[in-house]
MARTI-464150 format. One record per residue (C-alpha): x, y, z; residue in one letter. Coordinates in nm, 3 decimals. Layout:
<sites>
(site (X; Y; Z); a) ...
</sites>
This chain:
<sites>
(site (-2.112; -1.083; -0.092); m) (site (-1.997; -0.766; -0.167); p) (site (-2.197; -0.451; -0.141); q) (site (-2.300; -0.307; -0.482); p) (site (-2.097; -0.034; -0.650); e) (site (-2.309; 0.309; -0.594); i) (site (-2.073; 0.569; -0.707); v) (site (-1.837; 0.428; -1.011); v) (site (-1.590; 0.740; -1.117); v) (site (-1.421; 0.718; -1.441); d) (site (-1.145; 0.848; -1.584); k) (site (-1.277; 1.215; -1.447); l) (site (-1.062; 1.546; -1.579); v) (site (-1.180; 1.928; -1.465); k) (site (-1.028; 2.150; -1.634); r) (site (-1.016; 2.556; -1.539); y) (site (-0.870; 2.724; -1.860); g) (site (-0.513; 2.646; -1.889); p) (site (-0.520; 2.454; -1.503); r) (site (-0.568; 2.109; -1.423); l) (site (-0.815; 2.111; -1.135); a) (site (-0.842; 1.679; -1.154); v) (site (-0.663; 1.492; -1.322); r) (site (-0.824; 1.135; -1.486); g) (site (-0.959; 1.045; -1.150); v) (site (-1.121; 0.683; -1.145); s) (site (-1.247; 0.531; -0.839); f) (site (-1.617; 0.306; -0.703); t) (site (-1.786; 0.334; -0.372); i) (site (-1.974; 0.068; -0.238); r) (site (-2.314; 0.108; -0.063); e) (site (-2.258; 0.138; 0.300); g) (site (-1.908; 0.291; 0.320); e) (site (-1.743; 0.576; 0.495); i) (site (-1.506; 0.663; 0.249); v) (site (-1.251; 0.953; 0.312); g) (site (-1.142; 1.187; 0.076); l) (site (-0.813; 1.320; 0.172); l) (site (-0.547; 1.553; 0.048); g) (site (-0.401; 1.920; 0.105); p) (site (-0.615; 2.234; 0.020); n) (site (-0.572; 2.281; -0.356); g) (site (-0.604; 1.898; -0.430); s) (site (-0.899; 1.898; -0.629); g) (site (-1.116; 1.750; -0.335); k) (site (-1.373; 2.032; -0.326); s) (site (-1.391; 1.986; -0.733); t) (site (-1.449; 1.655; -0.746); t) (site (-1.744; 1.667; -0.465); l) (site (-1.895; 1.964; -0.659); r) (site (-1.911; 1.732; -0.978); i) (site (-2.027; 1.456; -0.823); l) (site (-2.324; 1.637; -0.708); t) (site (-2.426; 1.775; -1.029); g) (site (-2.301; 2.130; -0.927); y) (site (-2.031; 2.155; -1.182); l) (site (-1.983; 1.975; -1.509); p) (site (-1.670; 1.731; -1.585); p) (site (-1.421; 1.858; -1.849); t) (site (-1.423; 1.493; -1.924); a) (site (-1.477; 1.142; -1.840); g) (site (-1.728; 1.037; -1.658); s) (site (-1.952; 0.938; -1.353); a) (site (-2.241; 0.763; -1.220); r) (site (-2.450; 0.801; -0.908); i) (site (-2.654; 0.448; -0.820); v) (site (-2.689; 0.400; -1.214); g) (site (-2.779; 0.728; -1.347); f) (site (-2.501; 0.933; -1.507); d) (site (-2.408; 1.268; -1.267); i) (site (-2.430; 1.503; -1.571); w) (site (-2.724; 1.403; -1.806); e) (site (-2.923; 1.348; -1.522); h) (site (-2.816; 1.580; -1.243); s) (site (-3.135; 1.683; -1.105); l) (site (-3.267; 1.317; -1.059); a) (site (-2.913; 1.259; -0.891); i) (site (-3.010; 1.483; -0.605); r) (site (-3.265; 1.311; -0.466); n) (site (-3.047; 1.014; -0.354); y) (site (-2.742; 1.249; -0.249); v) (site (-2.715; 1.452; 0.042); g) (site (-2.444; 1.732; 0.017); y) (site (-2.326; 1.951; 0.242); v) (site (-2.030; 2.201; 0.130); p) (site (-1.739; 2.371; 0.291); e) (site (-1.900; 2.674; 0.460); d) (site (-2.289; 2.580; 0.358); a) (site (-2.462; 2.881; 0.304); p) (site (-2.792; 2.918; 0.585); l) (site (-3.040; 3.162; 0.550); y) (site (-2.953; 3.332; 0.904); d) (site (-3.285; 3.476; 0.965); g) (site (-3.472; 3.212; 0.953); m) (site (-3.538; 2.969; 1.267); r) (site (-3.436; 2.622; 1.246); v) (site (-3.760; 2.506; 1.164); i) (site (-3.845; 2.727; 0.897); e) (site (-3.544; 2.633; 0.737); f) (site (-3.554; 2.284; 0.767); l) (site (-3.924; 2.290; 0.632); r) (site (-3.866; 2.491; 0.335); f) (site (-3.570; 2.294; 0.263); m) (site (-3.786; 1.947; 0.295); a) (site (-4.022; 2.127; 0.017); e) (site (-3.741; 2.185; -0.212); i) (site (-3.644; 1.853; -0.175); k) (site (-4.063; 1.723; -0.270); g) (site (-4.169; 1.636; 0.060); l) (site (-4.484; 1.732; 0.096); s) (site (-4.808; 1.738; 0.393); g) (site (-4.711; 1.521; 0.686); r) (site (-4.400; 1.396; 0.528); a) (site (-4.241; 1.767; 0.581); v) (site (-4.332; 1.757; 0.972); g) (site (-4.171; 1.398; 1.029); n) (site (-3.871; 1.433; 0.814); a) (site (-3.798; 1.770; 1.031); v) (site (-3.896; 1.611; 1.361); v) (site (-3.651; 1.288; 1.237); s) (site (-3.379; 1.537; 1.184); v) (site (-3.394; 1.703; 1.439); c) (site (-3.372; 1.447; 1.674); d) (site (-3.100; 1.258; 1.513); r) (site (-2.919; 1.568; 1.552); l) (site (-2.974; 1.692; 1.834); s) (site (-3.136; 2.013; 1.717); l) (site (-3.512; 1.949; 1.888); g) (site (-3.440; 2.244; 2.146); r) (site (-3.285; 2.486; 1.901); l) (site (-3.617; 2.473; 1.677); a) (site (-3.720; 2.820; 1.731); g) (site (-3.363; 2.990; 1.735); m) (site (-3.285; 3.177; 1.477); a) (site (-2.982; 3.022; 1.237); i) (site (-2.755; 3.344; 1.290); g) (site (-2.744; 3.301; 1.677); k) (site (-2.621; 2.931; 1.627); l) (site (-2.247; 2.823; 1.751); s) (site (-2.045; 2.702; 1.467); r) (site (-2.136; 2.358; 1.561); g) (site (-2.459; 2.419; 1.566); y) (site (-2.480; 2.569; 1.248); r) (site (-2.289; 2.285; 1.048); q) (site (-2.527; 2.040; 1.213); r) (site (-2.829; 2.257; 1.077); v) (site (-2.650; 2.212; 0.751); a) (site (-2.621; 1.823; 0.819); i) (site (-2.985; 1.786; 0.878); a) (site (-3.113; 1.969; 0.562); q) (site (-2.887; 1.705; 0.402); a) (site (-3.085; 1.401; 0.533); l) (site (-3.432; 1.506; 0.505); l) (site (-3.501; 1.316; 0.220); n) (site (-3.282; 1.045; 0.339); d) (site (-3.093; 0.995; 0.100); p) (site (-2.841; 0.694; 0.032); p) (site (-2.543; 0.914; -0.027); i) (site (-2.446; 1.196; 0.200); l) (site (-2.131; 1.376; 0.069); i) (site (-1.960; 1.596; 0.357); l) (site (-1.714; 1.872; 0.231); d) (site (-1.443; 1.945; 0.532); e) (site (-1.736; 1.946; 0.776); p) (site (-1.497; 2.003; 1.099); t) (site (-1.321; 2.285; 0.970); n) (site (-1.279; 2.582; 1.203); a) (site (-1.503; 2.395; 1.483); l) (site (-1.375; 2.368; 1.806); d) (site (-1.276; 2.046; 1.957); a) (site (-1.592; 1.997; 2.139); y) (site (-1.751; 2.079; 1.840); q) (site (-1.498; 1.828; 1.589); v) (site (-1.554; 1.529; 1.832); i) (site (-1.969; 1.595; 1.805); g) (site (-1.939; 1.553; 1.460); i) (site (-1.731; 1.308; 1.436); r) (site (-1.889; 1.086; 1.642); e) (site (-2.250; 1.179; 1.398); l) (site (-2.090; 1.056; 1.075); i) (site (-2.024; 0.710; 1.279); r) (site (-2.344; 0.707; 1.380); s) (site (-2.481; 0.699; 0.981); l) (site (-2.247; 0.379; 0.954); a) (site (-2.480; 0.099; 0.724); g) (site (-2.779; 0.360; 0.714); r) (site (-2.615; 0.554; 0.426); c) (site (-2.320; 0.566; 0.223); t) (site (-2.097; 0.884; 0.361); v) (site (-1.780; 1.057; 0.131); v) (site (-1.571; 1.294; 0.370); v) (site (-1.340; 1.527; 0.224); a) (site (-1.077; 1.671; 0.460); s) (site (-0.745; 1.777; 0.464); h) (site (-0.701; 1.685; 0.853); v) (site (-0.531; 1.304; 0.837); l) (site (-0.622; 1.290; 1.207); t) (site (-1.025; 1.311; 1.153); e) (site (-1.076; 1.093; 0.855); i) (site (-0.825; 0.826; 1.043); a) (site (-1.091; 0.820; 1.305); k) (site (-1.420; 0.792; 1.101); v) (site (-1.330; 0.689; 0.743); a) (site (-1.373; 0.326; 0.684); t) (site (-1.178; 0.344; 0.333); r) (site (-0.919; 0.631; 0.278); v) (site (-0.853; 0.769; -0.105); m) (site (-0.582; 1.014; -0.105); i) (site (-0.580; 1.330; -0.379); l) (site (-0.267; 1.530; -0.460); r) (site (-0.212; 1.828; -0.726); d) (site (-0.569; 1.680; -0.917); g) (site (-0.452; 1.280; -0.887); n) (site (-0.604; 1.012; -0.690); l) (site (-0.268; 0.839; -0.528); l) (site (-0.451; 0.565; -0.420); t) (site (-0.814; 0.426; -0.305); d) (site (-0.720; 0.231; -0.023); d) (site (-0.435; 0.403; 0.167); a) (site (-0.491; 0.116; 0.421); v) (site (-0.399; -0.143; 0.187); t) (site (-0.157; 0.103; 0.033); s) (site (0.080; 0.106; 0.349); g) (site (0.251; -0.202; 0.229); g) (site (0.328; -0.524; 0.441); g) (site (0.062; -0.785; 0.552); t) (site (-0.226; -0.724; 0.751); p) (site (-0.202; -0.690; 1.153); r) (site (-0.490; -0.816; 1.343); y) (site (-0.498; -0.792; 1.750); r) (site (-0.708; -1.052; 1.932); l) (site (-0.765; -1.102; 2.306); l) (site (-0.808; -1.423; 2.385); a) (site (-0.799; -1.660; 2.685); r) (site (-0.643; -1.947; 2.714); g) (site (-0.291; -2.139; 2.762); p) (site (-0.065; -1.896; 2.569); q) (site (0.121; -2.193; 2.349); p) (site (-0.156; -2.370; 2.274); a) (site (-0.351; -2.004; 2.156); v) (site (-0.030; -1.915; 1.953); l) (site (-0.014; -2.340; 1.772); a) (site (-0.367; -2.254; 1.663); a) (site (-0.300; -1.917; 1.496); l) (site (0.009; -2.026; 1.360); r) (site (-0.177; -2.276; 1.182); n) (site (-0.439; -2.040; 1.013); v) (site (-0.351; -2.087; 0.613); p) (site (-0.165; -1.757; 0.512); g) (site (-0.027; -1.625; 0.882); v) (site (0.298; -1.498; 0.832); a) (site (0.400; -1.422; 1.212); a) (site (0.184; -1.448; 1.574); a) (site (0.306; -1.354; 1.891); a) (site (0.173; -1.252; 2.260); v) (site (0.189; -0.867; 2.311); h) (site (0.477; -0.819; 2.515); a) (site (0.320; -0.519; 2.722); d) (site (-0.028; -0.699; 2.765); a) (site (0.022; -1.043; 2.880); a) (site (-0.198; -1.022; 3.154); a) (site (-0.182; -1.365; 3.256); s) (site (-0.075; -1.682; 3.142); p) (site (-0.444; -1.752; 3.048); e) (site (-0.514; -1.404; 2.917); l) (site (-0.323; -1.231; 2.680); a) (site (-0.327; -1.028; 2.367); t) (site (-0.217; -1.169; 2.008); y) (site (-0.069; -0.994; 1.728); l) (site (-0.127; -1.179; 1.404); v) (site (-0.006; -1.101; 1.066); e) (site (-0.173; -1.281; 0.733); i) (site (-0.214; -1.253; 0.401); a) (site (-0.498; -1.005; 0.315); s) (site (-0.802; -1.166; 0.217); r) (site (-1.176; -1.063; 0.268); p) (site (-1.220; -1.419; 0.534); e) (site (-0.884; -1.325; 0.743); a) (site (-1.073; -1.220; 1.064); a) (site (-1.310; -1.492; 1.030); e) (site (-1.052; -1.737; 1.000); d) (site (-0.857; -1.611; 1.278); l) (site (-1.192; -1.599; 1.515); a) (site (-1.253; -2.000; 1.437); r) (site (-0.898; -2.049; 1.481); a) (site (-0.954; -1.958; 1.855); v) (site (-1.331; -2.085; 1.905); v) (site (-1.281; -2.359; 1.734); g) (site (-1.015; -2.490; 1.972); n) (site (-1.222; -2.446; 2.265); g) (site (-1.032; -2.057; 2.361); f) (site (-1.238; -1.777; 2.470); a) (site (-1.208; -1.470; 2.194); l) (site (-1.249; -1.158; 2.354); l) (site (-1.188; -0.898; 2.145); e) (site (-1.039; -0.907; 1.757); l) (site (-0.980; -0.606; 1.566); t) (site (-0.771; -0.536; 1.255); q) (site (-0.452; -0.265; 1.292); e) (site (-0.466; 0.003; 1.052); k) (site (-0.147; 0.120; 0.920); p) (site (-0.002; 0.465; 0.997); d) (site (-0.211; 0.688; 0.753); l) (site (0.072; 0.991; 0.822); e) (site (0.356; 0.737; 0.647); q) (site (0.131; 0.628; 0.360); v) (site (0.047; 0.979; 0.259); f) (site (0.440; 1.096; 0.290); l) (site (0.522; 0.769; 0.103); e) (site (0.262; 0.803; -0.192); l) (site (0.346; 1.197; -0.219); t) (site (0.728; 1.098; -0.236); r) (site (0.658; 0.825; -0.484); r) (site (0.478; 1.062; -0.746); a) (site (0.723; 1.379; -0.650); d) (site (0.974; 1.116; -0.803); e) (site (0.780; 1.012; -1.052); a) (site (0.744; 1.386; -1.171); i) (site (1.120; 1.444; -1.155); a) (site (1.209; 1.153; -1.394); a) 
</sites>
């Protein structure tokens, strides 16, 4: 059963004088998703996120978070959303623990709940040994962890991150990436970035924004073609192939030429019509026929090619 929609955006528009920053954007986000919002600088990503978090009013259109209208109930939705803007402002003169306690109280926590929340986020973000250090003395990577920590203090169901790896070094980027992945299933995460490779590594669904227009709300399915799965299975190759080809919707199935470890153990590439139960049907075909299934993954399309194709189509539509 699909998870409930936790964010619903309908024909959202934001105008700065004569300039349209967001142009009739509509999308939904389901509970538990890690959604990437990809687009070049100036595409409207930050403006969209600031509207969703109640920091900017929309010019037109609407958005709802956990059922609340984002402008009519902007204070209420802040209890449900943790927000980390790009270059999040921090109080450099405060110690980490002082800042987090201060932010916990601002978020409405009191008494023992403040201390418990601070201990919890410090543990989750590996900030315990730095709790007594002044924020101004932290590296950029740890400053970003502090910013994310304050957003998680009240355990919000939605976390919104705007360019969370901007200007970080390679090790810091990996740390933030692992942190975002660790949140999967615990809350809904929206990550905005202009770095395609970073979005591809953390998001379960990718939306592409350009010049204020939403080109797609799911770049994976917008890539065109038939979804492809990779399976590592043990069993006689002809028999495994026959079982896979008998699955409804399979367009092609073959042994990966470079991955045939033995006649009994091989990697199979299967193209199958897109439907929610496709992976389950493939697994059942292998296991149900007495073969061993060691691995089953869906191969993602090349996001770079998807992005270039969608932007090309957008440019052609404008030219026409």
